[in-house]
SESE-622305 format. One record per residue (C-alpha): residue in one letter; x, y, z. Coordinates in nm, 4 decimals, always signed. Example, Ala and Ser with C-alpha at 12.3 -4.5 7.8 and 13.67 -1.06 7.14 Angstrom:
<r><resn>A</resn><px>+1.2300</px><py>-0.4500</py><pz>+0.7800</pz></r>
<r><resn>S</resn><px>+1.3670</px><py>-0.1060</py><pz>+0.7140</pz></r>
END
This chain:
<r><resn>M</resn><px>-6.4486</px><py>+6.5384</py><pz>-2.6118</pz></r>
<r><resn>T</resn><px>-6.5108</px><py>+6.8171</py><pz>-2.8617</pz></r>
<r><resn>I</resn><px>-6.3009</px><py>+7.1158</py><pz>-2.9707</pz></r>
<r><resn>F</resn><px>-6.5369</px><py>+7.3316</py><pz>-2.7616</pz></r>
<r><resn>D</resn><px>-6.4495</px><py>+7.1309</py><pz>-2.4502</pz></r>
<r><resn>I</resn><px>-6.0786</px><py>+7.1868</py><pz>-2.5148</pz></r>
<r><resn>M</resn><px>-6.0840</px><py>+7.5499</py><pz>-2.6298</pz></r>
<r><resn>G</resn><px>-6.3747</px><py>+7.6793</py><pz>-2.4244</pz></r>
<r><resn>P</resn><px>-6.6237</px><py>+7.9499</py><pz>-2.5250</pz></r>
<r><resn>V</resn><px>-6.5490</px><py>+8.2812</py><pz>-2.6974</pz></r>
<r><resn>M</resn><px>-6.5417</px><py>+8.5204</py><pz>-2.4040</pz></r>
<r><resn>I</resn><px>-6.3847</px><py>+8.8051</py><pz>-2.2144</pz></r>
<r><resn>G</resn><px>-6.1636</px><py>+8.6127</py><pz>-1.9666</pz></r>
<r><resn>P</resn><px>-6.0139</px><py>+8.4966</py><pz>-1.7510</pz></r>
<r><resn>S</resn><px>-6.2321</px><py>+8.1948</py><pz>-1.6612</pz></r>
<r><resn>S</resn><px>-6.4951</px><py>+8.0007</py><pz>-1.8550</pz></r>
<r><resn>S</resn><px>-6.6707</px><py>+7.9008</py><pz>-1.5331</pz></r>
<r><resn>H</resn><px>-6.6263</px><py>+8.2153</py><pz>-1.3234</pz></r>
<r><resn>T</resn><px>-6.6599</px><py>+8.4685</py><pz>-1.6059</pz></r>
<r><resn>A</resn><px>-6.8291</px><py>+8.3314</py><pz>-1.9180</pz></r>
<r><resn>G</resn><px>-7.0660</px><py>+8.1100</py><pz>-1.7208</pz></r>
<r><resn>A</resn><px>-7.1438</px><py>+8.3919</py><pz>-1.4800</pz></r>
<r><resn>A</resn><px>-7.2303</px><py>+8.6266</py><pz>-1.7672</pz></r>
<r><resn>R</resn><px>-7.4624</px><py>+8.3664</py><pz>-1.9127</pz></r>
<r><resn>L</resn><px>-7.6317</px><py>+8.3131</py><pz>-1.5751</pz></r>
<r><resn>G</resn><px>-7.6982</px><py>+8.6837</py><pz>-1.5478</pz></r>
<r><resn>R</resn><px>-7.8331</px><py>+8.6973</py><pz>-1.9006</pz></r>
<r><resn>V</resn><px>-8.0651</px><py>+8.4003</py><pz>-1.8498</pz></r>
<r><resn>A</resn><px>-8.1973</px><py>+8.5576</py><pz>-1.5284</pz></r>
<r><resn>R</resn><px>-8.2654</px><py>+8.8848</py><pz>-1.7114</pz></r>
<r><resn>R</resn><px>-8.4612</px><py>+8.6966</py><pz>-1.9792</pz></r>
<r><resn>L</resn><px>-8.6628</px><py>+8.5187</py><pz>-1.7098</pz></r>
<r><resn>L</resn><px>-8.7485</px><py>+8.8548</py><pz>-1.5510</pz></r>
<r><resn>G</resn><px>-8.8400</px><py>+8.9885</py><pz>-1.8941</pz></r>
<r><resn>C</resn><px>-8.6525</px><py>+9.3181</py><pz>-1.8675</pz></r>
<r><resn>Q</resn><px>-8.3481</px><py>+9.4877</py><pz>-1.7186</pz></r>
<r><resn>P</resn><px>-8.3749</px><py>+9.4836</py><pz>-1.3383</pz></r>
<r><resn>A</resn><px>-8.4087</px><py>+9.8100</py><pz>-1.1528</pz></r>
<r><resn>R</resn><px>-8.2356</px><py>+9.6435</py><pz>-0.8571</pz></r>
<r><resn>A</resn><px>-8.0216</px><py>+9.3330</py><pz>-0.8353</pz></r>
<r><resn>R</resn><px>-7.8980</px><py>+9.1649</py><pz>-0.5172</pz></r>
<r><resn>I</resn><px>-7.6211</px><py>+8.9219</py><pz>-0.6124</pz></r>
<r><resn>L</resn><px>-7.5259</px><py>+8.6599</py><pz>-0.3526</pz></r>
<r><resn>L</resn><px>-7.2219</px><py>+8.4444</py><pz>-0.4297</pz></r>
<r><resn>H</resn><px>-7.1696</px><py>+8.0931</py><pz>-0.2925</pz></r>
<r><resn>G</resn><px>-6.8640</px><py>+7.8695</py><pz>-0.2623</pz></r>
<r><resn>S</resn><px>-6.5867</px><py>+7.9272</py><pz>-0.5145</pz></r>
<r><resn>F</resn><px>-6.7810</px><py>+8.2160</py><pz>-0.6644</pz></r>
<r><resn>A</resn><px>-6.7658</px><py>+8.3864</py><pz>-0.3237</pz></r>
<r><resn>A</resn><px>-6.4035</px><py>+8.2930</py><pz>-0.2533</pz></r>
<r><resn>T</resn><px>-6.2398</px><py>+8.3830</py><pz>-0.5858</pz></r>
<r><resn>G</resn><px>-6.5137</px><py>+8.5514</py><pz>-0.7858</pz></r>
<r><resn>V</resn><px>-6.3879</px><py>+8.9077</py><pz>-0.7581</pz></r>
<r><resn>G</resn><px>-6.0460</px><py>+8.8114</py><pz>-0.8896</pz></r>
<r><resn>H</resn><px>-6.2027</px><py>+8.6273</py><pz>-1.1821</pz></r>
<r><resn>G</resn><px>-6.4468</px><py>+8.9070</py><pz>-1.2600</pz></r>
<r><resn>T</resn><px>-6.7510</px><py>+8.7006</py><pz>-1.1606</pz></r>
<r><resn>D</resn><px>-6.9251</px><py>+9.0039</py><pz>-1.0127</pz></r>
<r><resn>K</resn><px>-6.8687</px><py>+9.2077</py><pz>-1.3309</pz></r>
<r><resn>A</resn><px>-6.9762</px><py>+8.9171</py><pz>-1.5498</pz></r>
<r><resn>L</resn><px>-7.3037</px><py>+8.8650</py><pz>-1.3626</pz></r>
<r><resn>I</resn><px>-7.3841</px><py>+9.2356</py><pz>-1.3846</pz></r>
<r><resn>A</resn><px>-7.2930</px><py>+9.2349</py><pz>-1.7546</pz></r>
<r><resn>G</resn><px>-7.5336</px><py>+8.9470</py><pz>-1.8121</pz></r>
<r><resn>L</resn><px>-7.8107</px><py>+9.1356</py><pz>-1.6327</pz></r>
<r><resn>L</resn><px>-7.7397</px><py>+9.4219</py><pz>-1.8745</pz></r>
<r><resn>D</resn><px>-7.7914</px><py>+9.1674</py><pz>-2.1578</pz></r>
<r><resn>F</resn><px>-7.4224</px><py>+9.1563</py><pz>-2.2580</pz></r>
<r><resn>R</resn><px>-7.2934</px><py>+8.8318</py><pz>-2.4040</pz></r>
<r><resn>P</resn><px>-6.9851</px><py>+8.6634</py><pz>-2.2503</pz></r>
<r><resn>D</resn><px>-6.7640</px><py>+8.7965</py><pz>-2.5327</pz></r>
<r><resn>D</resn><px>-6.8851</px><py>+9.1579</py><pz>-2.5041</pz></r>
<r><resn>G</resn><px>-6.5917</px><py>+9.3972</py><pz>-2.4694</pz></r>
<r><resn>R</resn><px>-6.7909</px><py>+9.6148</py><pz>-2.2288</pz></r>
<r><resn>L</resn><px>-6.7887</px><py>+9.3443</py><pz>-1.9602</pz></r>
<r><resn>P</resn><px>-6.4938</px><py>+9.4914</py><pz>-1.7583</pz></r>
<r><resn>N</resn><px>-6.6920</px><py>+9.8169</py><pz>-1.7217</pz></r>
<r><resn>A</resn><px>-7.0096</px><py>+9.6514</py><pz>-1.5995</pz></r>
<r><resn>F</resn><px>-7.0294</px><py>+9.8371</py><pz>-1.2676</pz></r>
<r><resn>S</resn><px>-7.0187</px><py>+10.1842</py><pz>-1.4239</pz></r>
<r><resn>L</resn><px>-7.2479</px><py>+10.0806</py><pz>-1.7087</pz></r>
<r><resn>A</resn><px>-7.5023</px><py>+9.9465</py><pz>-1.4587</pz></r>
<r><resn>R</resn><px>-7.5027</px><py>+10.2831</py><pz>-1.2810</pz></r>
<r><resn>E</resn><px>-7.5504</px><py>+10.4627</py><pz>-1.6133</pz></r>
<r><resn>A</resn><px>-7.8387</px><py>+10.2280</py><pz>-1.6975</pz></r>
<r><resn>G</resn><px>-8.0065</px><py>+10.2973</py><pz>-1.3618</pz></r>
<r><resn>M</resn><px>-7.9618</px><py>+9.9453</py><pz>-1.2229</pz></r>
<r><resn>A</resn><px>-7.8811</px><py>+9.9402</py><pz>-0.8512</pz></r>
<r><resn>V</resn><px>-7.6521</px><py>+9.6519</py><pz>-0.7544</pz></r>
<r><resn>E</resn><px>-7.5844</px><py>+9.4961</py><pz>-0.4128</pz></r>
<r><resn>L</resn><px>-7.3192</px><py>+9.2256</py><pz>-0.3736</pz></r>
<r><resn>G</resn><px>-7.2961</px><py>+8.9730</py><pz>-0.0927</pz></r>
<r><resn>K</resn><px>-7.2186</px><py>+8.6140</py><pz>-0.0004</pz></r>
<r><resn>V</resn><px>-7.4411</px><py>+8.3212</py><pz>+0.0912</pz></r>
<r><resn>N</resn><px>-7.3850</px><py>+7.9664</py><pz>+0.2127</pz></r>
<r><resn>L</resn><px>-7.6143</px><py>+7.7257</py><pz>+0.0289</pz></r>
<r><resn>Q</resn><px>-7.6039</px><py>+7.3742</py><pz>+0.1685</pz></r>
<r><resn>G</resn><px>-7.5223</px><py>+7.1127</py><pz>-0.0935</pz></r>
<r><resn>A</resn><px>-7.4987</px><py>+7.3651</py><pz>-0.3768</pz></r>
<r><resn>H</resn><px>-7.2474</px><py>+7.3518</py><pz>-0.6626</pz></r>
<r><resn>P</resn><px>-6.9327</px><py>+7.5552</py><pz>-0.5754</pz></r>
<r><resn>N</resn><px>-7.0011</px><py>+7.8017</py><pz>-0.8581</pz></r>
<r><resn>T</resn><px>-7.3498</px><py>+7.9054</py><pz>-0.7529</pz></r>
<r><resn>V</resn><px>-7.5184</px><py>+8.2433</py><pz>-0.7403</pz></r>
<r><resn>L</resn><px>-7.8492</px><py>+8.3598</py><pz>-0.5960</pz></r>
<r><resn>L</resn><px>-7.9921</px><py>+8.6513</py><pz>-0.7946</pz></r>
<r><resn>E</resn><px>-8.2695</px><py>+8.8516</py><pz>-0.6287</pz></r>
<r><resn>L</resn><px>-8.4086</px><py>+9.0814</py><pz>-0.8969</pz></r>
<r><resn>T</resn><px>-8.6663</px><py>+9.3600</py><pz>-0.8941</pz></r>
<r><resn>A</resn><px>-8.8172</px><py>+9.4929</py><pz>-1.2155</pz></r>
<r><resn>P</resn><px>-8.9001</px><py>+9.8619</py><pz>-1.2682</pz></r>
<r><resn>D</resn><px>-9.2704</px><py>+9.7818</py><pz>-1.2165</pz></r>
<r><resn>G</resn><px>-9.2006</px><py>+9.6178</py><pz>-0.8785</pz></r>
<r><resn>R</resn><px>-9.2153</px><py>+9.2531</py><pz>-0.9899</pz></r>
<r><resn>T</resn><px>-8.9588</px><py>+9.0344</py><pz>-0.8175</pz></r>
<r><resn>L</resn><px>-8.7764</px><py>+8.7203</py><pz>-0.9219</pz></r>
<r><resn>T</resn><px>-8.5231</px><py>+8.5032</py><pz>-0.7402</pz></r>
<r><resn>V</resn><px>-8.3050</px><py>+8.2749</py><pz>-0.9505</pz></r>
<r><resn>R</resn><px>-8.0473</px><py>+8.0240</py><pz>-0.8277</pz></r>
<r><resn>G</resn><px>-7.8022</px><py>+7.9018</py><pz>-1.0879</pz></r>
<r><resn>A</resn><px>-7.4662</px><py>+7.7285</py><pz>-1.1190</pz></r>
<r><resn>S</resn><px>-7.1804</px><py>+7.7607</py><pz>-1.3671</pz></r>
<r><resn>L</resn><px>-7.0636</px><py>+7.4128</py><pz>-1.4671</pz></r>
<r><resn>G</resn><px>-6.7490</px><py>+7.4967</py><pz>-1.6644</pz></r>
<r><resn>G</resn><px>-6.6851</px><py>+7.5728</py><pz>-2.0287</pz></r>
<r><resn>G</resn><px>-6.9487</px><py>+7.8451</py><pz>-2.0191</pz></r>
<r><resn>R</resn><px>-7.2260</px><py>+7.5926</py><pz>-1.9473</pz></r>
<r><resn>V</resn><px>-7.4844</px><py>+7.6816</py><pz>-1.6842</pz></r>
<r><resn>R</resn><px>-7.7726</px><py>+7.5222</py><pz>-1.4973</pz></r>
<r><resn>I</resn><px>-8.0714</px><py>+7.7039</py><pz>-1.3497</pz></r>
<r><resn>E</resn><px>-8.1671</px><py>+7.5196</py><pz>-1.0313</pz></r>
<r><resn>A</resn><px>-8.4509</px><py>+7.7151</py><pz>-0.8687</pz></r>
<r><resn>I</resn><px>-8.6894</px><py>+7.9986</py><pz>-0.9448</pz></r>
<r><resn>D</resn><px>-8.8578</px><py>+8.1802</py><pz>-0.6560</pz></r>
<r><resn>G</resn><px>-8.7582</px><py>+7.8958</py><pz>-0.4259</pz></r>
<r><resn>L</resn><px>-8.9176</px><py>+7.6233</py><pz>-0.6375</pz></r>
<r><resn>E</resn><px>-8.6783</px><py>+7.3584</py><pz>-0.7652</pz></r>
<r><resn>C</resn><px>-8.6265</px><py>+7.3283</py><pz>-1.1399</pz></r>
<r><resn>T</resn><px>-8.3429</px><py>+7.2264</py><pz>-1.3707</pz></r>
<r><resn>F</resn><px>-8.2670</px><py>+7.3574</py><pz>-1.7190</pz></r>
<r><resn>S</resn><px>-7.9747</px><py>+7.5008</py><pz>-1.9135</pz></r>
<r><resn>G</resn><px>-8.1318</px><py>+7.7601</py><pz>-2.1418</pz></r>
<r><resn>D</resn><px>-7.9722</px><py>+7.5919</py><pz>-2.4439</pz></r>
<r><resn>L</resn><px>-8.3151</px><py>+7.5062</py><pz>-2.5897</pz></r>
<r><resn>P</resn><px>-8.6358</px><py>+7.7125</py><pz>-2.6081</pz></r>
<r><resn>T</resn><px>-8.7840</px><py>+7.6550</py><pz>-2.2623</pz></r>
<r><resn>L</resn><px>-9.1245</px><py>+7.7003</py><pz>-2.1009</pz></r>
<r><resn>I</resn><px>-9.1351</px><py>+7.7411</py><pz>-1.7241</pz></r>
<r><resn>I</resn><px>-9.4967</px><py>+7.6949</py><pz>-1.6201</pz></r>
<r><resn>R</resn><px>-9.6117</px><py>+7.7501</py><pz>-1.2631</pz></r>
<r><resn>N</resn><px>-9.9477</px><py>+7.5919</py><pz>-1.1960</pz></r>
<r><resn>E</resn><px>-10.1776</px><py>+7.4637</py><pz>-0.9258</pz></r>
<r><resn>D</resn><px>-10.0915</px><py>+7.1047</py><pz>-0.8358</pz></r>
<r><resn>R</resn><px>-10.4110</px><py>+6.9322</py><pz>-0.9422</pz></r>
<r><resn>P</resn><px>-10.5128</px><py>+6.6508</py><pz>-1.1778</pz></r>
<r><resn>G</resn><px>-10.5235</px><py>+6.7241</py><pz>-1.5490</pz></r>
<r><resn>Q</resn><px>-10.2851</px><py>+7.0195</py><pz>-1.5631</pz></r>
<r><resn>V</resn><px>-10.0065</px><py>+6.8351</py><pz>-1.7435</pz></r>
<r><resn>H</resn><px>-10.2540</px><py>+6.6921</py><pz>-1.9956</pz></r>
<r><resn>E</resn><px>-10.4005</px><py>+7.0372</py><pz>-2.0706</pz></r>
<r><resn>V</resn><px>-10.0564</px><py>+7.1894</py><pz>-2.1283</pz></r>
<r><resn>T</resn><px>-9.9289</px><py>+6.9074</py><pz>-2.3477</pz></r>
<r><resn>A</resn><px>-10.2554</px><py>+6.9095</py><pz>-2.5449</pz></r>
<r><resn>V</resn><px>-10.1979</px><py>+7.2746</py><pz>-2.6362</pz></r>
<r><resn>L</resn><px>-9.8429</px><py>+7.2014</py><pz>-2.7452</pz></r>
<r><resn>S</resn><px>-9.9563</px><py>+6.9003</py><pz>-2.9481</pz></r>
<r><resn>R</resn><px>-10.2248</px><py>+7.1012</py><pz>-3.1312</pz></r>
<r><resn>Q</resn><px>-9.9656</px><py>+7.3654</py><pz>-3.2143</pz></r>
<r><resn>A</resn><px>-9.7152</px><py>+7.1011</py><pz>-3.3398</pz></r>
<r><resn>V</resn><px>-9.4571</px><py>+7.1865</py><pz>-3.0731</pz></r>
<r><resn>N</resn><px>-9.2222</px><py>+6.8920</py><pz>-3.0239</pz></r>
<r><resn>I</resn><px>-9.1179</px><py>+6.8413</py><pz>-2.6601</pz></r>
<r><resn>A</resn><px>-8.7496</px><py>+6.7591</py><pz>-2.6166</pz></r>
<r><resn>T</resn><px>-8.7583</px><py>+6.7185</py><pz>-2.2359</pz></r>
<r><resn>M</resn><px>-9.0184</px><py>+6.7683</py><pz>-1.9649</pz></r>
<r><resn>Q</resn><px>-8.9673</px><py>+6.7848</py><pz>-1.5880</pz></r>
<r><resn>L</resn><px>-9.2238</px><py>+6.8229</py><pz>-1.3111</pz></r>
<r><resn>Y</resn><px>-9.1680</px><py>+6.9689</py><pz>-0.9647</pz></r>
<r><resn>R</resn><px>-9.3899</px><py>+7.0726</py><pz>-0.6742</pz></r>
<r><resn>D</resn><px>-9.3440</px><py>+7.2215</py><pz>-0.3299</pz></r>
<r><resn>M</resn><px>-9.6180</px><py>+7.0090</py><pz>-0.1703</pz></r>
<r><resn>R</resn><px>-9.9208</px><py>+6.8048</py><pz>-0.2728</pz></r>
<r><resn>G</resn><px>-10.1989</px><py>+7.0398</py><pz>-0.3679</pz></r>
<r><resn>G</resn><px>-9.9683</px><py>+7.3422</py><pz>-0.3594</pz></r>
<r><resn>L</resn><px>-9.7740</px><py>+7.5009</py><pz>-0.6426</pz></r>
<r><resn>A</resn><px>-9.6078</px><py>+7.2947</py><pz>-0.9127</pz></r>
<r><resn>V</resn><px>-9.3636</px><py>+7.3732</py><pz>-1.1915</pz></r>
<r><resn>M</resn><px>-9.3371</px><py>+7.2248</py><pz>-1.5377</pz></r>
<r><resn>V</resn><px>-9.0124</px><py>+7.2798</py><pz>-1.7260</pz></r>
<r><resn>I</resn><px>-9.0551</px><py>+7.1979</py><pz>-2.0936</pz></r>
<r><resn>E</resn><px>-8.7684</px><py>+7.2212</py><pz>-2.3421</pz></r>
<r><resn>S</resn><px>-8.8659</px><py>+7.2280</py><pz>-2.7080</pz></r>
<r><resn>D</resn><px>-8.6904</px><py>+7.1405</py><pz>-3.0316</pz></r>
<r><resn>Q</resn><px>-8.8130</px><py>+7.4618</py><pz>-3.1922</pz></r>
<r><resn>A</resn><px>-8.9098</px><py>+7.8175</py><pz>-3.1097</pz></r>
<r><resn>I</resn><px>-9.2516</px><py>+7.8601</py><pz>-2.9480</pz></r>
<r><resn>G</resn><px>-9.4742</px><py>+8.1355</py><pz>-3.0825</pz></r>
<r><resn>D</resn><px>-9.6399</px><py>+8.4095</py><pz>-2.8778</pz></r>
<r><resn>A</resn><px>-9.9857</px><py>+8.2706</py><pz>-2.9577</pz></r>
<r><resn>V</resn><px>-9.8942</px><py>+7.9369</py><pz>-2.7980</pz></r>
<r><resn>V</resn><px>-9.7628</px><py>+8.1076</py><pz>-2.4850</pz></r>
<r><resn>E</resn><px>-10.0805</px><py>+8.3157</py><pz>-2.4543</pz></r>
<r><resn>E</resn><px>-10.3000</px><py>+8.0073</py><pz>-2.4969</pz></r>
<r><resn>L</resn><px>-10.1105</px><py>+7.8373</py><pz>-2.2142</pz></r>
<r><resn>R</resn><px>-10.1498</px><py>+8.1448</py><pz>-1.9924</pz></r>
<r><resn>A</resn><px>-10.5261</px><py>+8.1340</py><pz>-2.0463</pz></r>
<r><resn>L</resn><px>-10.5620</px><py>+7.7790</py><pz>-1.9133</pz></r>
<r><resn>D</resn><px>-10.7450</px><py>+7.7410</py><pz>-1.5824</pz></r>
<r><resn>G</resn><px>-10.5046</px><py>+7.6717</py><pz>-1.2954</pz></r>
<r><resn>I</resn><px>-10.1992</px><py>+7.8240</py><pz>-1.4635</pz></r>
<r><resn>V</resn><px>-10.0331</px><py>+8.0802</py><pz>-1.2375</pz></r>
<r><resn>R</resn><px>-9.7501</px><py>+8.1993</py><pz>-1.4622</pz></r>
<r><resn>V</resn><px>-9.5889</px><py>+8.1059</py><pz>-1.7931</pz></r>
<r><resn>T</resn><px>-9.2350</px><py>+8.2197</py><pz>-1.8713</pz></r>
<r><resn>Y</resn><px>-9.0837</px><py>+8.1548</py><pz>-2.2112</pz></r>
<r><resn>L</resn><px>-8.7040</px><py>+8.1573</py><pz>-2.2336</pz></r>
<r><resn>T</resn><px>-8.5105</px><py>+8.1606</py><pz>-2.5577</pz></r>
<r><resn>M</resn><px>-8.1428</px><py>+8.2430</py><pz>-2.6072</pz></r>
<r><resn>T</resn><px>-8.1387</px><py>+8.1472</py><pz>-2.9758</pz></r>
<r><resn>E</resn><px>-7.9754</px><py>+8.4695</py><pz>-3.0947</pz></r>
<r><resn>E</resn><px>-7.6563</px><py>+8.3644</py><pz>-2.9151</pz></r>
END
């Protein structure tokens, strides 16, 4: 056990799981979308739904979508600040079978009409886990620079992606593969030991069979 485990993260309280973790989930989802949402539908599950309002979970999620860190003093005013920023917010509840008690489903719409659905869980101590993007299973924390690559499920795709990373001297820390069905869409989640440059991301996007490449980094935290 570390001092962090005992003391918890630096945050605006009252709860590391329901507040700090929620803010981080919102912030990760914003980074995945690539901009501040124009609209956000926030669906709370389990303990988030039962006690989230009292713990400020709703405010924390909105604050994260506004790109506020968990220790940002503006967090208690998230609702009014979202209105001022032009972000429409809808709150609701959802029952997700088998999901972690502190789970949220974020349905986001960008100003240009792009949509993104993110399911994530707050694990305690400010730690989070992203569990699905647009209905496709995936698992990552956002602690390391992360590539989320959606591709056609066909032979050779993993080799082509890893070959690009090898040529660019990107060291892979972890790699996970998911797919919805054979021959359908697949997802690669690649966590790296170092930041990944824009040129690498663009080279990956240009590969045949790649549907979308999202690069997530929270290093400034």
